[in-house]
Backbone as CSV, one residue per row, in Angstrom:
resi,resn,N_x,N_y,N_z,CA_x,CA_y,CA_z,C_x,C_y,C_z
1,MET,75.987,191.563,113.737,75.124,192.339,112.885,74.590,193.626,113.486
2,THR,74.621,194.651,112.656,74.108,195.991,113.235,72.623,196.173,112.913
3,GLN,71.931,196.914,113.683,70.622,196.995,113.608,70.294,198.061,112.632
4,PRO,69.138,198.068,111.759,68.920,199.137,111.101,68.473,200.473,111.709
5,PHE,68.532,201.380,111.154,68.358,202.635,111.744,67.108,202.921,112.453
6,VAL,66.012,202.422,111.781,64.598,202.471,112.457,64.473,201.799,113.653
7,ALA,65.331,200.735,113.964,65.280,199.930,115.329,65.833,200.732,116.469
8,GLN,66.767,201.869,116.040,67.294,202.932,117.079,66.465,203.945,117.412
9,LEU,65.401,204.296,116.648,64.606,205.419,116.836,63.510,205.163,117.918
10,ARG,62.922,206.230,118.498,61.907,206.113,119.534,60.637,205.105,118.968
11,ALA,60.349,204.252,119.727,59.141,203.434,119.479,58.705,202.665,120.812
12,ARG,57.664,201.942,120.614,57.272,201.119,121.875,58.414,200.100,122.298
13,THR,58.433,199.802,123.487,59.571,198.926,123.780,59.540,197.508,123.124
14,GLY,58.388,197.058,122.863,58.478,195.743,122.367,58.545,195.894,120.639
15,THR,58.934,194.738,120.161,58.990,194.650,118.616,57.935,193.606,118.316
16,LEU,57.178,193.733,117.381,56.098,192.758,116.786,56.888,191.996,115.821
17,ARG,56.809,190.567,116.252,57.477,189.766,115.321,56.471,188.916,114.767
18,LEU,56.649,188.941,113.391,55.494,188.295,112.381,56.169,187.064,111.793
19,ILE,57.297,186.793,112.108,57.910,185.614,111.706,58.430,184.675,112.810
20,PRO,58.803,183.434,112.485,59.161,182.629,113.693,60.618,182.935,114.224
21,GLN,60.761,182.826,115.561,62.034,183.383,116.157,63.054,182.478,115.398
22,GLY,64.293,183.029,115.185,65.312,182.499,114.412,65.314,182.744,112.982
23,SER,64.250,183.041,112.393,64.053,183.295,110.988,64.593,184.851,110.713
24,ARG,65.191,184.936,109.504,65.580,186.289,109.169,64.599,187.209,108.461
25,GLY,64.331,188.255,108.888,63.352,188.994,108.223,63.956,190.532,108.052
26,ILE,62.941,191.440,107.872,63.320,192.887,107.638,62.745,193.594,108.940
27,THR,63.206,194.683,109.593,62.618,195.382,110.296,62.149,196.583,109.698
28,ILE,60.819,196.763,110.060,60.070,198.098,109.487,59.648,198.925,110.747
29,ARG,59.112,200.153,110.408,58.518,200.784,111.494,57.302,201.447,110.825
30,VAL,56.203,201.480,111.713,54.891,201.980,111.287,54.623,203.095,112.274
31,GLU,54.174,204.301,111.864,54.055,205.425,112.713,52.467,205.766,112.426
32,MET,51.840,206.305,113.487,50.500,206.651,113.509,50.384,207.877,114.138
33,PRO,50.087,208.889,113.212,50.325,210.474,113.874,48.968,210.700,114.816
34,GLU,48.023,210.135,114.540,46.723,210.392,115.425,46.871,210.034,116.794
35,VAL,47.791,208.914,116.980,48.010,208.778,118.528,49.428,208.990,119.006
36,TRP,50.238,209.578,118.023,51.664,209.932,118.341,52.468,208.731,118.713
37,ASP,52.248,207.696,118.136,52.921,206.570,118.512,53.420,205.571,117.325
38,THR,54.366,204.897,117.724,55.104,204.035,116.686,55.275,202.667,117.150
39,VAL,55.325,201.645,116.094,55.664,200.427,116.480,56.634,199.766,115.434
40,ARG,57.528,198.813,116.032,58.615,198.298,115.239,57.967,196.865,114.939
41,LEU,58.254,196.341,113.624,57.946,194.956,113.244,59.128,194.354,112.613
42,ILE,59.304,193.135,112.848,60.003,192.191,112.150,59.268,191.307,111.416
43,VAL,59.429,191.330,110.094,58.350,190.690,109.124,59.276,190.057,108.084
44,SER,58.877,189.071,107.269,59.093,188.591,105.958,59.043,189.391,104.844
45,PRO,60.075,189.623,103.965,59.693,190.510,102.788,58.561,190.161,101.971
46,ARG,58.005,189.004,102.112,57.021,188.352,101.276,55.708,188.570,102.112
47,GLU,55.720,189.093,103.381,54.441,189.424,103.966,53.546,190.515,103.253
48,PRO,52.331,190.220,103.253,51.298,190.911,102.516,51.104,192.331,103.508
49,VAL,50.934,193.384,102.674,50.734,194.581,103.292,49.620,194.559,104.450
50,LEU,48.597,193.873,103.902,47.427,194.038,104.794,47.639,193.392,106.094
51,THR,48.659,192.375,106.179,48.804,191.823,107.549,49.807,192.862,108.422
52,VAL,50.424,193.487,107.761,51.322,194.534,108.479,50.239,195.504,109.033
53,LYS,49.320,196.143,108.159,48.379,197.122,108.552,47.655,196.787,109.705
54,VAL,47.036,195.629,109.564,46.208,194.947,110.684,46.821,194.855,111.827
55,ARG,48.112,194.259,111.939,48.638,193.971,113.226,49.188,195.381,113.758
56,SER,49.533,196.247,112.943,49.829,197.748,113.340,48.682,198.336,114.077
57,LEU,47.613,198.249,113.502,46.286,198.708,114.005,46.043,198.132,115.318
58,GLU,46.127,196.888,115.460,45.788,196.116,116.837,46.645,196.671,117.879
59,ALA,47.971,197.018,117.430,48.987,197.585,118.422,48.740,198.895,118.865
60,LEU,48.516,199.830,117.758,48.537,201.225,117.924,47.137,201.865,118.132
61,PHE,46.382,201.182,117.645,44.715,201.713,117.648,43.603,200.715,117.900
62,PRO,43.719,200.026,118.906,42.922,198.863,119.121,41.301,199.088,118.920
63,GLU,40.945,200.295,119.288,39.409,200.641,119.096,39.037,200.924,117.680
64,ALA,39.959,200.703,116.718,39.638,200.942,115.243,38.545,199.730,114.923
65,GLU,37.404,200.147,114.307,36.316,199.195,113.980,36.756,198.280,112.697
66,LEU,37.082,199.158,111.532,37.348,198.510,110.277,38.806,198.958,109.869
67,HIS,39.497,198.142,109.369,41.046,198.371,108.865,40.730,199.379,107.668
68,ASN,39.562,199.029,106.744,39.549,199.875,105.684,39.243,201.422,105.936
69,ASP,39.053,201.645,107.162,38.826,203.206,107.561,40.344,203.830,107.559
70,PHE,41.534,203.098,107.144,42.757,203.489,107.526,43.483,203.237,106.120
71,VAL,44.662,203.965,106.006,45.486,203.697,104.843,46.888,203.546,105.186
72,LEU,47.635,202.792,104.731,49.154,202.688,104.947,49.817,203.429,103.818
73,LYS,50.710,204.261,104.083,51.460,204.914,102.990,53.059,204.658,103.131
74,PHE,53.683,204.773,101.902,54.915,204.587,101.926,55.611,205.504,101.082
75,ARG,56.487,206.300,101.465,57.239,207.304,100.824,55.979,208.462,100.300
76,GLY,55.221,208.537,101.171,54.102,209.650,100.892,52.994,209.098,100.052
77,TRP,52.947,207.992,99.629,52.039,207.467,98.645,50.997,206.398,99.221
78,GLU,49.816,206.345,99.164,49.197,205.216,99.721,49.263,203.947,98.835
79,ILE,49.340,202.924,99.642,49.548,201.565,99.106,48.210,201.052,98.760
80,LEU,47.886,201.011,97.476,46.780,200.583,96.900,46.319,199.182,96.957
81,ASP,47.320,198.369,96.587,47.076,196.908,96.615,47.663,196.146,97.887
82,GLU,47.024,196.122,98.836,47.255,195.617,100.104,47.567,194.095,100.157
83,ALA,47.367,193.378,99.092,47.641,192.011,98.984,49.017,191.902,98.426
84,SER,49.700,192.787,98.123,51.076,192.843,97.535,51.912,192.430,98.692
85,PRO,53.042,191.730,98.340,54.099,191.563,99.406,54.903,192.835,99.539
86,LEU,55.491,192.964,100.707,56.367,194.215,100.948,57.372,194.499,99.965
87,ALA,58.161,193.249,99.664,59.415,193.330,98.715,58.857,193.917,97.281
88,ASP,57.556,193.415,96.817,57.221,193.766,95.612,57.023,195.285,95.531
89,LEU,56.897,196.063,96.546,56.574,197.448,96.689,57.771,198.348,97.037
90,GLY,58.893,197.489,97.026,60.213,198.220,97.432,60.458,198.491,98.909
91,ILE,59.594,197.840,99.728,59.743,198.150,101.057,60.820,197.191,101.598
92,GLU,61.839,197.803,102.112,63.002,196.973,102.642,63.173,197.130,104.139
93,ASP,64.474,196.528,104.478,64.764,196.672,105.906,65.061,198.120,106.133
94,GLY,64.474,198.523,107.227,64.583,199.966,107.600,63.755,201.019,107.183
95,ALA,62.607,200.406,106.427,61.454,201.097,105.750,60.541,201.834,106.847
96,ILE,60.193,203.045,106.625,58.962,203.581,107.502,57.645,203.838,106.881
97,LEU,56.692,203.366,107.367,55.383,203.396,106.889,54.458,204.303,107.672
98,LEU,53.596,204.871,107.048,52.567,205.861,107.825,51.172,205.174,107.854
99,LEU,50.651,205.048,108.927,49.243,204.549,109.003,48.309,205.658,109.734
100,THR,47.407,205.944,108.828,46.550,207.148,109.180,44.977,206.764,108.669
101,HIS,44.139,207.666,109.234,42.700,207.481,108.787,42.645,207.693,107.328
102,ARG,41.801,207.233,106.498,41.541,207.407,105.315,41.090,208.840,104.970
103,ARG,40.157,209.221,105.887,39.574,210.560,105.525,40.205,211.467,106.661
104,ARG,40.266,212.800,106.271,40.552,213.785,107.271,39.724,213.864,108.419
105,ARG,40.022,214.044,109.523,39.203,214.108,110.863,39.147,215.613,111.266
106,PRO,38.008,216.176,111.592,37.747,217.487,112.318,38.696,217.680,113.481
107,VAL,39.161,218.735,113.615,39.979,218.951,114.913,38.880,219.636,115.792
108,ARG,39.024,219.039,117.062,37.967,219.531,118.233,38.711,220.103,119.281
């Protein structure tokens, strides 16, 4: 079995697995431009978006106080219904999501 393209791109060495070992899932990539970092996740297509967002924040930006201060975007659009499963939003194996602050931050 070949790996999806996102598994070949630069990211942290570890992959977050949100499904049991041996289960089939999809590999997605979450990028956070504020920290110039990326994490790969292996998840179920039925996983809610909120779970992906929270687990990605824990890995990429642990000092975040509230997950509501951040948005997850797919194909440039904010995902508004975070209770939706990934598959219902068209997020498939190899998808890339963007995790960023909800409001623009001043440059210092």
